[in-house]
C-alpha positions as CSV (number, residue, x, y, z in Angstrom):
1,M,-37.3,-12.1,-61.0
2,F,-39.0,-15.1,-61.5
3,K,-39.1,-15.7,-57.9
4,S,-41.2,-12.9,-57.3
5,F,-43.4,-13.8,-60.1
6,L,-44.1,-17.0,-58.6
7,R,-44.5,-15.6,-55.0
8,D,-46.7,-13.0,-56.3
9,E,-50.5,-14.0,-55.6
10,S,-52.3,-10.7,-56.7
11,G,-54.4,-12.8,-59.5
12,A,-54.6,-16.0,-57.8
13,Q,-58.3,-15.6,-56.7
14,V,-59.2,-14.5,-60.4
15,M,-57.9,-17.5,-61.4
16,E,-59.9,-19.5,-58.8
17,Y,-63.3,-17.7,-59.8
18,A,-62.6,-18.6,-63.6
19,L,-62.0,-22.4,-62.7
20,V,-64.8,-22.4,-61.0
21,I,-66.9,-20.6,-63.4
22,A,-65.7,-23.2,-66.3
23,V,-66.2,-26.3,-64.2
24,I,-70.0,-25.2,-63.2
25,S,-70.4,-24.3,-67.2
26,I,-69.0,-27.8,-68.2
27,L,-71.2,-29.2,-65.6
28,L,-74.4,-27.4,-67.0
29,A,-73.9,-28.5,-70.8
30,I,-73.6,-31.9,-69.7
31,A,-76.6,-31.6,-67.7
32,L,-78.5,-30.1,-70.4
33,R,-77.4,-32.0,-73.4
34,P,-80.1,-34.6,-73.2
35,L,-82.8,-32.0,-73.2
36,V,-81.2,-30.0,-76.5
37,T,-80.6,-33.2,-78.4
38,D,-83.9,-34.9,-77.6
39,T,-85.9,-31.6,-78.5
40,D,-85.7,-28.5,-80.8
41,L,-84.1,-25.9,-78.8
42,S,-86.9,-23.2,-79.0
43,N,-88.9,-26.0,-77.7
44,V,-86.7,-26.1,-74.7
45,V,-86.8,-22.7,-74.4
46,D,-90.7,-22.4,-74.2
47,L,-90.7,-24.9,-71.5
48,V,-88.5,-22.9,-69.2
49,R,-90.4,-19.8,-69.8
50,T,-93.5,-21.8,-69.4
51,C,-92.1,-23.2,-65.7
52,L,-90.7,-19.9,-64.9
53,G,-94.0,-18.2,-65.5
54,G,-95.8,-20.0,-62.6
55,V,-97.5,-22.4,-65.0
56,T,-97.3,-26.5,-64.3
57,C,-94.3,-28.2,-66.2
58,G,-94.2,-31.1,-67.9
C-alpha cells in the first residue's frame, strides 16, 4: 500500500503549481518591501493607481 502511494503522481502537478506560486509570492514580497517601508501603504496604492491610469509615473 505504501509503495503504491509513493508511485501515485496524481497530485504532483498541484504541488508543483503550489510551489511555483509560493516562490513567486516570496519574490514579490522581497521586491516590494522597499516600497512599503519607505512610504505609507496608501501612497504606494495611489502610485500604482496613477501608473495604471496612464498618467506619467514618478
